[in-house]
C-alpha positions in Angstrom: 50.5 90.5 191.9 47.5 88.6 190.7 45.7 89.8 187.5 42.2 88.8 186.7 42.7 88.9 183.0 39.9 86.4 182.2 36.6 86.9 180.4 33.2 86.1 181.8 32.8 83.4 179.0 36.1 81.8 180.1 34.8 81.7 183.8 31.5 80.3 182.7 33.1 77.5 180.5 35.5 76.6 183.3 32.5 76.2 185.7 30.5 74.3 183.1 33.4 71.9 182.6 33.7 71.3 186.4 30.0 70.6 186.7 29.6 68.5 183.5 27.5 71.1 181.7 27.8 72.4 178.2 31.2 73.9 178.2 32.0 75.1 174.7 30.5 76.2 171.4 31.6 72.9 169.9 29.8 70.9 172.6 26.7 72.9 172.1 26.8 72.4 168.3 27.5 68.6 168.7 24.5 68.2 171.0 22.3 70.1 168.5 23.6 67.8 165.7 22.6 64.7 167.7 19.3 65.8 169.1 17.7 68.6 167.0 19.2 68.7 163.5 17.7 65.3 162.4 14.2 66.7 163.0 15.0 69.9 161.2 16.4 68.0 158.2 13.3 65.7 158.2 10.9 68.6 158.2 12.8 71.2 155.9 15.6 69.2 154.2 19.3 69.3 154.7 19.9 72.4 152.6 17.6 74.8 154.4 20.2 77.0 156.2 17.6 79.4 157.5 15.6 76.6 159.2 18.8 75.1 160.7 19.9 78.5 162.0 16.6 79.4 163.4 16.2 76.0 165.1 19.6 76.3 166.7 18.8 79.8 168.0 15.4 78.7 169.4 16.8 75.6 170.9 19.8 77.5 172.6 17.3 80.1 173.8 15.2 77.4 175.5 18.4 75.9 177.1 19.3 79.3 178.5 15.7 79.8 179.9 16.0 76.4 181.5 19.4 77.3 183.1 21.2 74.6 181.1 23.2 77.3 179.2 24.5 80.5 180.7 23.3 83.8 179.1 27.0 84.6 178.2 27.3 81.4 176.3 23.9 82.1 174.6 25.1 85.6 173.5 28.5 84.4 172.3 28.0 81.0 170.8 27.1 80.3 167.1 26.2 77.0 165.5 29.4 75.5 164.1 28.2 71.9 163.7 28.3 69.6 160.7 25.3 71.4 159.0 26.8 74.8 159.5 27.8 77.2 156.7 30.7 78.3 158.8 34.1 76.8 157.9 36.4 76.4 160.8 
């Protein structure tokens, strides 16, 4: 008997991996660190957690609207990059 015990996020991540798209919270955060975070730091400073968080959310929202990020990823992922206050 087959059992579809898999979440939508897992399906999305599997598809994203096979298509060379953003496939994890880590990958999204690393891309943010490379492309967006330097501009946020330049404008607001490295210690402005609110600016970093808002910039990540706005950027991820734009990726979702441009179909570069699935809505399930957008709703589930948080910023966990090198400027994050989260400790993993």
